[in-house]
DRENTORKOL-3810 file (N, C-alpha, C; in nm, 4 decimals):
REM DRENTORKOL-3810
@n.u->-1.6381; n.v->0.1932; n.w->-2.9882; ca.u->-1.5215; ca.v->0.2557; ca.w->-2.9290; c.u->-1.4248; c.v->0.1464; c.w->-2.8821
@n.u->-1.2997; n.v->0.1648; n.w->-2.9118; ca.u->-1.1986; ca.v->0.0659; ca.w->-2.8792; c.u->-1.1383; c.v->0.0935; c.w->-2.7424
@n.u->-1.1169; n.v->-0.0132; n.w->-2.6645; ca.u->-1.0556; ca.v->0.0007; ca.w->-2.5323; c.u->-0.9064; c.v->0.0291; c.w->-2.5450
@n.u->-0.8590; n.v->0.1087; n.w->-2.4528; ca.u->-0.7153; ca.v->0.1361; ca.w->-2.4468; c.u->-0.6445; c.v->0.0108; c.w->-2.3949
@n.u->-0.5356; n.v->-0.0261; n.w->-2.4585; ca.u->-0.4619; ca.v->-0.1451; ca.w->-2.4195; c.u->-0.3794; c.v->-0.1183; c.w->-2.2939
@n.u->-0.3745; n.v->-0.2152; n.w->-2.2051; ca.u->-0.2989; ca.v->-0.2046; ca.w->-2.0801; c.u->-0.1494; c.v->-0.2027; c.w->-2.1092
@n.u->-0.0793; n.v->-0.1076; n.w->-2.0490; ca.u->0.0649; ca.v->-0.0912; ca.w->-2.0659; c.u->0.1346; c.v->-0.1334; c.w->-1.9362
@n.u->0.1705; n.v->-0.2614; n.w->-1.9281; ca.u->0.2325; ca.v->-0.3150; ca.w->-1.8063; c.u->0.3652; c.v->-0.2462; c.w->-1.7762
@n.u->0.4465; n.v->-0.2230; n.w->-1.8793; ca.u->0.5770; ca.v->-0.1594; ca.w->-1.8565; c.u->0.5606; c.v->-0.0162; c.w->-1.8073
@n.u->0.4682; n.v->0.0560; n.w->-1.8670; ca.u->0.4438; ca.v->0.1937; ca.w->-1.8246; c.u->0.3898; c.v->0.2013; c.w->-1.6831
@n.u->0.2999; n.v->0.1098; n.w->-1.6496; ca.u->0.2438; ca.v->0.1053; ca.w->-1.5147; c.u->0.3520; c.v->0.0710; c.w->-1.4135
@n.u->0.4359; n.v->-0.0271; n.w->-1.4455; ca.u->0.5444; ca.v->-0.0660; ca.w->-1.3552; c.u->0.6427; c.v->0.0504; c.w->-1.3361
@n.u->0.6731; n.v->0.1199; n.w->-1.4432; ca.u->0.7641; ca.v->0.2346; ca.w->-1.4343; c.u->0.7063; c.v->0.3435; c.w->-1.3437
@n.u->0.5770; n.v->0.3705; n.w->-1.3574; ca.u->0.5116; ca.v->0.4711; ca.w->-1.2716; c.u->0.5136; c.v->0.4264; c.w->-1.1261
@n.u->0.4859; n.v->0.2995; n.w->-1.1044; ca.u->0.4859; ca.v->0.2457; ca.w->-0.9681; c.u->0.6230; c.v->0.2622; c.w->-0.9033
@n.u->0.7247; n.v->0.2255; n.w->-0.9758; ca.u->0.8613; ca.v->0.2339; ca.w->-0.9238; c.u->0.8998; c.v->0.3786; c.w->-0.8971
@n.u->0.8686; n.v->0.4663; n.w->-0.9897; ca.u->0.9013; ca.v->0.6082; ca.w->-0.9746; c.u->0.8348; c.v->0.6661; c.w->-0.8495
@n.u->0.7071; n.v->0.6382; n.w->-0.8318; ca.u->0.6354; ca.v->0.6910; ca.w->-0.7159; c.u->0.6833; c.v->0.6289; c.w->-0.5855
@n.u->0.7169; n.v->0.5011; n.w->-0.5877; ca.u->0.7695; ca.v->0.4377; ca.w->-0.4666; c.u->0.8963; c.v->0.5089; c.w->-0.4214
@n.u->0.9817; n.v->0.5435; n.w->-0.5171; ca.u->1.1076; ca.v->0.6095; ca.w->-0.4836; c.u->1.0891; c.v->0.7572; c.w->-0.4481
@n.u->1.0139; n.v->0.8284; n.w->-0.5297; ca.u->0.9965; ca.v->0.9727; ca.w->-0.5070; c.u->0.9214; c.v->1.0031; c.w->-0.3781
@n.u->0.8148; n.v->0.9289; n.w->-0.3522; ca.u->0.7312; ca.v->0.9564; ca.w->-0.2352; c.u->0.7614; c.v->0.8648; c.w->-0.1171
@n.u->0.8549; n.v->0.7734; n.w->-0.1367; ca.u->0.8905; ca.v->0.6744; ca.w->-0.0342; c.u->0.7652; c.v->0.6077; c.w->0.0239
@n.u->0.6777; n.v->0.5655; n.w->-0.0659; ca.u->0.5519; ca.v->0.5019; ca.w->-0.0255; c.u->0.5755; c.v->0.3754; c.w->0.0565
@n.u->0.6873; n.v->0.3085; n.w->0.0336; ca.u->0.7191; ca.v->0.1842; ca.w->0.1027; c.u->0.7362; c.v->0.2038; c.w->0.2534
@n.u->0.7543; n.v->0.3272; n.w->0.2979; ca.u->0.7685; ca.v->0.3524; ca.w->0.4413; c.u->0.6357; c.v->0.3421; c.w->0.5160
@n.u->0.5263; n.v->0.3416; n.w->0.4415; ca.u->0.3940; ca.v->0.3225; ca.w->0.5032; c.u->0.3739; c.v->0.1736; c.w->0.5310
@n.u->0.3706; n.v->0.1367; n.w->0.6569; ca.u->0.3534; ca.v->-0.0038; ca.w->0.6920; c.u->0.2200; c.v->-0.0592; c.w->0.6425
@n.u->0.1206; n.v->0.0258; n.w->0.6314; ca.u->-0.0121; ca.v->-0.0205; ca.w->0.5895; c.u->-0.0380; c.v->0.0018; c.w->0.4403
@n.u->0.0674; n.v->0.0244; n.w->0.3622; ca.u->0.0506; ca.v->0.0479; ca.w->0.2185; c.u->-0.0215; c.v->-0.0702; c.w->0.1550
@n.u->-0.1275; n.v->-0.0414; n.w->0.0823; ca.u->-0.2043; ca.v->-0.1466; ca.w->0.0154; c.u->-0.1956; c.v->-0.1301; c.w->-0.1358
@n.u->-0.2393; n.v->-0.2331; n.w->-0.2038; ca.u->-0.2470; ca.v->-0.2291; ca.w->-0.3497; c.u->-0.3374; c.v->-0.1140; c.w->-0.3940
@n.u->-0.4459; n.v->-0.0923; n.w->-0.3190; ca.u->-0.5400; ca.v->0.0163; ca.w->-0.3504; c.u->-0.4725; c.v->0.1529; c.w->-0.3343
@n.u->-0.3928; n.v->0.1683; n.w->-0.2289; ca.u->-0.3205; ca.v->0.2943; ca.w->-0.2072; c.u->-0.2269; c.v->0.3235; c.w->-0.3244
@n.u->-0.1529; n.v->0.2213; n.w->-0.3657; ca.u->-0.0599; ca.v->0.2397; ca.w->-0.4773; c.u->-0.1353; c.v->0.2683; c.w->-0.6068
@n.u->-0.2467; n.v->0.1996; n.w->-0.6279; ca.u->-0.3275; ca.v->0.2224; ca.w->-0.7481; c.u->-0.3756; c.v->0.3676; c.w->-0.7537
@n.u->-0.4171; n.v->0.4217; n.w->-0.6395; ca.u->-0.4596; ca.v->0.5625; ca.w->-0.6353; c.u->-0.3444; c.v->0.6553; c.w->-0.6726
@n.u->-0.2262; n.v->0.6263; n.w->-0.6226; ca.u->-0.1086; ca.v->0.7091; ca.w->-0.6520; c.u->-0.0725; c.v->0.7042; c.w->-0.8007
@n.u->-0.0866; n.v->0.5863; n.w->-0.8589; ca.u->-0.0497; ca.v->0.5644; ca.w->-0.9996; c.u->-0.1628; c.v->0.6055; c.w->-1.0948
@n.u->-0.2800; n.v->0.6313; n.w->-1.0385; ca.u->-0.3995; ca.v->0.6673; ca.w->-1.1168; c.u->-0.4440; c.v->0.5515; c.w->-1.2061
@n.u->-0.4503; n.v->0.4340; n.w->-1.1434; ca.u->-0.4976; ca.v->0.3144; ca.w->-1.2126; c.u->-0.5798; c.v->0.2329; c.w->-1.1131
@n.u->-0.5995; n.v->0.1061; n.w->-1.1413; ca.u->-0.6742; ca.v->0.0222; ca.w->-1.0481; c.u->-0.5871; c.v->-0.0927; c.w->-0.9981
@n.u->-0.6343; n.v->-0.1589; n.w->-0.8954; ca.u->-0.5535; ca.v->-0.2636; ca.w->-0.8314; c.u->-0.5275; c.v->-0.3821; c.w->-0.9248
@n.u->-0.6200; n.v->-0.4083; n.w->-1.0180; ca.u->-0.5999; ca.v->-0.5177; ca.w->-1.1133; c.u->-0.4786; c.v->-0.4904; c.w->-1.2013
@n.u->-0.4648; n.v->-0.3669; n.w->-1.2481; ca.u->-0.3495; ca.v->-0.3321; ca.w->-1.3318; c.u->-0.2193; c.v->-0.3338; c.w->-1.2520
@n.u->-0.2272; n.v->-0.2980; n.w->-1.1250; ca.u->-0.1081; ca.v->-0.3071; ca.w->-1.0389; c.u->-0.0635; c.v->-0.4527; c.w->-1.0316
@n.u->-0.1580; n.v->-0.5416; n.w->-1.0058; ca.u->-0.1286; ca.v->-0.6844; ca.w->-0.9956; c.u->-0.0732; c.v->-0.7385; c.w->-1.1269
@n.u->-0.1345; n.v->-0.7003; n.w->-1.2379; ca.u->-0.0888; ca.v->-0.7489; ca.w->-1.3685; c.u->0.0525; c.v->-0.7003; c.w->-1.4012
@n.u->0.0813; n.v->-0.5743; n.w->-1.3691; ca.u->0.2158; ca.v->-0.5202; ca.w->-1.3949; c.u->0.3205; c.v->-0.5955; c.w->-1.3130
@n.u->0.2860; n.v->-0.6321; n.w->-1.1910; ca.u->0.3797; ca.v->-0.7056; ca.w->-1.1048; c.u->0.3939; c.v->-0.8509; c.w->-1.1479
@n.u->0.2824; n.v->-0.9141; n.w->-1.1794; ca.u->0.2862; ca.v->-1.0553; ca.w->-1.2211; c.u->0.3690; c.v->-1.0728; c.w->-1.3475
@n.u->0.3661; n.v->-0.9722; n.w->-1.4346; ca.u->0.4462; ca.v->-0.9776; ca.w->-1.5561; c.u->0.5957; c.v->-0.9818; c.w->-1.5286
@n.u->0.6326; n.v->-0.9460; n.w->-1.4067; ca.u->0.7728; ca.v->-0.9490; ca.w->-1.3654; c.u->0.7975; c.v->-1.0564; c.w->-1.2595
@n.u->0.6966; n.v->-1.1409; n.w->-1.2390; ca.u->0.7100; ca.v->-1.2494; ca.w->-1.1428; c.u->0.7099; c.v->-1.2040; c.w->-0.9978
@n.u->0.6460; n.v->-1.0910; n.w->-0.9702; ca.u->0.6449; ca.v->-1.0354; ca.w->-0.8351; c.u->0.5039; c.v->-1.0298; c.w->-0.7775
@n.u->0.4963; n.v->-1.0450; n.w->-0.6476; ca.u->0.3720; ca.v->-1.0185; ca.w->-0.5763; c.u->0.3822; c.v->-0.8752; c.w->-0.5226
@n.u->0.2707; n.v->-0.8218; n.w->-0.4771; ca.u->0.2725; ca.v->-0.6872; ca.w->-0.4201; c.u->0.3661; c.v->-0.6782; c.w->-0.2989
@n.u->0.3583; n.v->-0.7724; n.w->-0.2024; ca.u->0.4517; ca.v->-0.7647; ca.w->-0.0893; c.u->0.5991; c.v->-0.7736; c.w->-0.1314
@n.u->0.6298; n.v->-0.8569; n.w->-0.2292; ca.u->0.7687; ca.v->-0.8662; ca.w->-0.2765; c.u->0.8152; c.v->-0.7329; c.w->-0.3338
@n.u->0.7316; n.v->-0.6696; n.w->-0.4123; ca.u->0.7637; ca.v->-0.5405; ca.w->-0.4728; c.u->0.7918; c.v->-0.4363; c.w->-0.3645
@n.u->0.7000; n.v->-0.4218; n.w->-0.2719; ca.u->0.7141; ca.v->-0.3201; ca.w->-0.1670; c.u->0.8334; c.v->-0.3507; c.w->-0.0771
@n.u->0.8472; n.v->-0.4768; n.w->-0.0362; ca.u->0.9538; ca.v->-0.5124; ca.w->0.0565; c.u->1.0926; c.v->-0.5037; c.w->-0.0042
@n.u->1.1034; n.v->-0.5091; n.w->-0.1352; ca.u->1.2346; ca.v->-0.4895; ca.w->-0.1978; c.u->1.2823; c.v->-0.3452; c.w->-0.1770
@n.u->1.1902; n.v->-0.2491; n.w->-0.1825; ca.u->1.2246; ca.v->-0.1096; ca.w->-0.1551; c.u->1.2596; c.v->-0.0909; c.w->-0.0078
@n.u->1.1835; n.v->-0.1581; n.w->0.0780; ca.u->1.2096; ca.v->-0.1489; ca.w->0.2219; c.u->1.3464; c.v->-0.2063; c.w->0.2563
@n.u->1.3821; n.v->-0.3180; n.w->0.1937; ca.u->1.5127; ca.v->-0.3801; ca.w->0.2190; c.u->1.6253; c.v->-0.2865; c.w->0.1765
@n.u->1.6112; n.v->-0.2244; n.w->0.0608; ca.u->1.7137; ca.v->-0.1297; ca.w->0.0143; c.u->1.7254; c.v->-0.0118; c.w->0.1113
@n.u->1.6125; n.v->0.0349; n.w->0.1617; ca.u->1.6124; ca.v->0.1455; ca.w->0.2579; c.u->1.6818; c.v->0.1025; c.w->0.3869
@n.u->1.6504; n.v->-0.0168; n.w->0.4354; ca.u->1.7118; ca.v->-0.0680; ca.w->0.5586; c.u->1.8629; c.v->-0.0816; c.w->0.5418
@n.u->1.9067; n.v->-0.1317; n.w->0.4278; ca.u->2.0508; ca.v->-0.1450; ca.w->0.4015; c.u->2.1165; c.v->-0.0067; c.w->0.4022
@n.u->2.0483; n.v->0.0907; n.w->0.3421; ca.u->2.0996; ca.v->0.2276; ca.w->0.3433; c.u->2.1113; c.v->0.2828; c.w->0.4844
@n.u->2.0128; n.v->0.2561; n.w->0.5689; ca.u->2.0185; ca.v->0.3024; ca.w->0.7079; c.u->2.1335; c.v->0.2368; c.w->0.7830
@n.u->2.1526; n.v->0.1072; n.w->0.7604; ca.u->2.2613; ca.v->0.0365; ca.w->0.8290; c.u->2.3974; c.v->0.0894; c.w->0.7871
@n.u->2.4058; n.v->0.1412; n.w->0.6655; ca.u->2.5326; ca.v->0.1948; ca.w->0.6162; c.u->2.5637; c.v->0.3328; c.w->0.6751
@n.u->2.4598; n.v->0.3999; n.w->0.7272; ca.u->2.4788; ca.v->0.5318; ca.w->0.7855; c.u->2.5305; c.v->0.5185; c.w->0.9281
@n.u->2.6324; n.v->0.5933; n.w->0.9600; ca.u->2.6910; ca.v->0.5891; ca.w->1.0926; c.u->2.5949; c.v->0.6261; c.w->1.2035
@n.u->2.5014; n.v->0.7155; n.w->1.1758; ca.u->2.4115; ca.v->0.7591; ca.w->1.2826; c.u->2.3138; c.v->0.6513; c.w->1.3277
@n.u->2.3039; n.v->0.5421; n.w->1.2539; ca.u->2.2172; ca.v->0.4309; ca.w->1.2930; c.u->2.2967; c.v->0.3090; c.w->1.3393
@n.u->2.4234; n.v->0.3282; n.w->1.3679; ca.u->2.5089; ca.v->0.2147; ca.w->1.4044; c.u->2.4655; c.v->0.1471; c.w->1.5338
@n.u->2.4000; n.v->0.2205; n.w->1.6236; ca.u->2.3536; ca.v->0.1617; ca.w->1.7490; c.u->2.2068; c.v->0.1198; c.w->1.7451
@n.u->2.1405; n.v->0.1386; n.w->1.6326; ca.u->1.9988; ca.v->0.1029; ca.w->1.6209; c.u->1.9824; c.v->-0.0487; c.w->1.6217
@n.u->1.8789; n.v->-0.0942; n.w->1.6879; ca.u->1.8500; ca.v->-0.2381; ca.w->1.6913; c.u->1.7864; c.v->-0.2799; c.w->1.5583
@n.u->1.7883; n.v->-0.4101; n.w->1.5300; ca.u->1.7199; ca.v->-0.4571; ca.w->1.4087; c.u->1.5724; c.v->-0.4165; c.w->1.4066
@n.u->1.5062; n.v->-0.4207; n.w->1.5223; ca.u->1.3654; ca.v->-0.3786; ca.w->1.5276; c.u->1.3499; c.v->-0.2316; c.w->1.4899
@n.u->1.4417; n.v->-0.1478; n.w->1.5349; ca.u->1.4355; ca.v->-0.0047; ca.w->1.5020; c.u->1.4584; c.v->0.0184; c.w->1.3533
@n.u->1.5565; n.v->-0.0499; n.w->1.2966; ca.u->1.5837; ca.v->-0.0377; ca.w->1.1525; c.u->1.4618; c.v->-0.0852; c.w->1.0731
@n.u->1.4035; n.v->-0.1966; n.w->1.1152; ca.u->1.2844; ca.v->-0.2493; ca.w->1.0473; c.u->1.1720; c.v->-0.1472; c.w->1.0518
@n.u->1.1466; n.v->-0.0903; n.w->1.1683; ca.u->1.0399; ca.v->0.0084; ca.w->1.1848; c.u->1.0645; c.v->0.1304; c.w->1.0963
@n.u->1.1876; n.v->0.1799; n.w->1.0954; ca.u->1.2218; ca.v->0.2981; ca.w->1.0151; c.u->1.2137; c.v->0.2714; c.w->0.8646
@n.u->1.2155; n.v->0.1451; n.w->0.8273; ca.u->1.2134; ca.v->0.1070; ca.w->0.6858; c.u->1.0751; c.v->0.0640; c.w->0.6378
@n.u->0.9770; n.v->0.0631; n.w->0.7276; ca.u->0.8413; ca.v->0.0279; ca.w->0.6882; c.u->0.8038; c.v->-0.1173; c.w->0.7089
@n.u->0.8971; n.v->-0.1984; n.w->0.7565; ca.u->0.8673; ca.v->-0.3400; ca.w->0.7810; c.u->0.7816; c.v->-0.3548; c.w->0.9060
@n.u->0.7039; n.v->-0.4613; n.w->0.9091; ca.u->0.6226; ca.v->-0.4893; ca.w->1.0276; c.u->0.7032; c.v->-0.5623; c.w->1.1340
@n.u->0.8144; n.v->-0.6241; n.w->1.0941; ca.u->0.8975; ca.v->-0.6959; ca.w->1.1915; c.u->1.0414; c.v->-0.7072; c.w->1.1413
@n.u->1.1315; n.v->-0.7305; n.w->1.2369; ca.u->1.2724; ca.v->-0.7505; ca.w->1.2017; c.u->1.2895; c.v->-0.8821; c.w->1.1256
@n.u->1.2067; n.v->-0.9822; n.w->1.1551; ca.u->1.2159; ca.v->-1.1105; ca.w->1.0845; c.u->1.1879; c.v->-1.0936; c.w->0.9354
@n.u->1.0841; n.v->-1.0181; n.w->0.9040; ca.u->1.0523; ca.v->-0.9932; ca.w->0.7627; c.u->1.1653; c.v->-0.9152; c.w->0.6972
@n.u->1.2167; n.v->-0.8143; n.w->0.7666; ca.u->1.3288; ca.v->-0.7368; ca.w->0.7132; c.u->1.4473; c.v->-0.8285; c.w->0.6833
@n.u->1.4812; n.v->-0.9151; n.w->0.7789; ca.u->1.5950; ca.v->-1.0055; ca.w->0.7591; c.u->1.5762; c.v->-1.0950; c.w->0.6381
@n.u->1.4553; n.v->-1.1455; n.w->0.6207; ca.u->1.4270; ca.v->-1.2337; ca.w->0.5063; c.u->1.4521; c.v->-1.1614; c.w->0.3741
@n.u->1.4054; n.v->-1.0376; n.w->0.3640; ca.u->1.4216; ca.v->-0.9627; ca.w->0.2387; c.u->1.5636; c.v->-0.9112; c.w->0.2196
@n.u->1.6320; n.v->-0.8764; n.w->0.3268; ca.u->1.7721; ca.v->-0.8353; ca.w->0.3136; c.u->1.8556; c.v->-0.9546; c.w->0.2679
@n.u->1.8273; n.v->-1.0700; n.w->0.3238; ca.u->1.9012; ca.v->-1.1900; ca.w->0.2823; c.u->1.8772; c.v->-1.2199; c.w->0.1342
@n.u->1.7514; n.v->-1.2009; n.w->0.0875; ca.u->1.7217; ca.v->-1.2217; ca.w->-0.0551; c.u->1.7984; c.v->-1.1243; c.w->-0.1430
@n.u->1.8055; n.v->-0.9977; n.w->-0.1017; ca.u->1.8663; ca.v->-0.8968; ca.w->-0.1883; c.u->2.0177; c.v->-0.8877; c.w->-0.1727
@n.u->2.0689; n.v->-0.9048; n.w->-0.0505; ca.u->2.2128; ca.v->-0.8873; ca.w->-0.0280; c.u->2.2868; c.v->-1.0190; c.w->-0.0088
@n.u->2.2130; n.v->-1.1275; n.w->0.0126; ca.u->2.2773; ca.v->-1.2566; ca.w->0.0321; c.u->2.3271; c.v->-1.2791; c.w->0.1735
@n.u->2.3041; n.v->-1.1837; n.w->0.2624; ca.u->2.3477; ca.v->-1.1932; ca.w->0.4012; c.u->2.2335; c.v->-1.1518; c.w->0.4935
@n.u->2.2375; n.v->-1.1991; n.w->0.6154; ca.u->2.1400; ca.v->-1.1506; ca.w->0.7134; c.u->2.1745; c.v->-1.0052; c.w->0.7471
@n.u->2.0804; n.v->-0.9369; n.w->0.8080; ca.u->2.1040; ca.v->-0.7966; ca.w->0.8461; c.u->2.2230; c.v->-0.7845; c.w->0.9393
@n.u->2.2341; n.v->-0.8754; n.w->1.0355; ca.u->2.3461; ca.v->-0.8698; ca.w->1.1307; c.u->2.4794; c.v->-0.8931; c.w->1.0602
@n.u->2.4841; n.v->-0.9914; n.w->0.9723; ca.u->2.6080; ca.v->-1.0192; ca.w->0.8994; c.u->2.6440; c.v->-0.9036; c.w->0.8060
@n.u->2.5447; n.v->-0.8458; n.w->0.7434; ca.u->2.5685; ca.v->-0.7326; ca.w->0.6542; c.u->2.6202; c.v->-0.6126; c.w->0.7335
@n.u->2.5591; n.v->-0.5875; n.w->0.8474; ca.u->2.6020; ca.v->-0.4764; ca.w->0.9326; c.u->2.7454; c.v->-0.4970; c.w->0.9805
@n.u->2.7802; n.v->-0.6194; n.w->1.0175; ca.u->2.9166; ca.v->-0.6497; ca.w->1.0609; c.u->3.0163; c.v->-0.6277; c.w->0.9474
@n.u->2.9779; n.v->-0.6675; n.w->0.8279; ca.u->3.0656; ca.v->-0.6472; ca.w->0.7126; c.u->3.0855; c.v->-0.4990; c.w->0.6840
@n.u->2.9772; n.v->-0.4222; n.w->0.6964; ca.u->2.9857; ca.v->-0.2767; ca.w->0.6738; c.u->3.0753; c.v->-0.2095; c.w->0.7783
@n.u->3.0748; n.v->-0.2649; n.w->0.8994; ca.u->3.1553; ca.v->-0.2091; ca.w->1.0074; c.u->3.3002; c.v->-0.2573; c.w->1.0004
@n.u->3.3284; n.v->-0.3445; n.w->0.9030; ca.u->3.4649; ca.v->-0.3945; ca.w->0.8846; c.u->3.4955; c.v->-0.5179; c.w->0.9657
@n.u->3.3876; n.v->-0.5822; n.w->1.0128; ca.u->3.4087; ca.v->-0.7004; ca.w->1.0998; c.u->3.3879; c.v->-0.8227; c.w->1.0315
END
């Protein structure tokens, strides 16, 4: 019997779809095992799908969290929220981690990005 070949692109697509649909990134304790269960695969295939794109598991998850945090900062109802509150609402363990990933994705710190969004 022949083994089924691993489909890195298909696995990555499923991972991304589930991260967005179920907002799995909001779980601060999200693990590779948790994501593997959601995708109906194993943690090795999760790792392989990410490595094929030059990503680690934390980089993958935190990119979704950064996008979520940027979205919250753009909403007027969160204009008075502290960086710690935005980080918490986005699934980050700390505002420092959030700032690092926002800077990677947007090129600005969270404070600078928020000021720009506010027209400052």
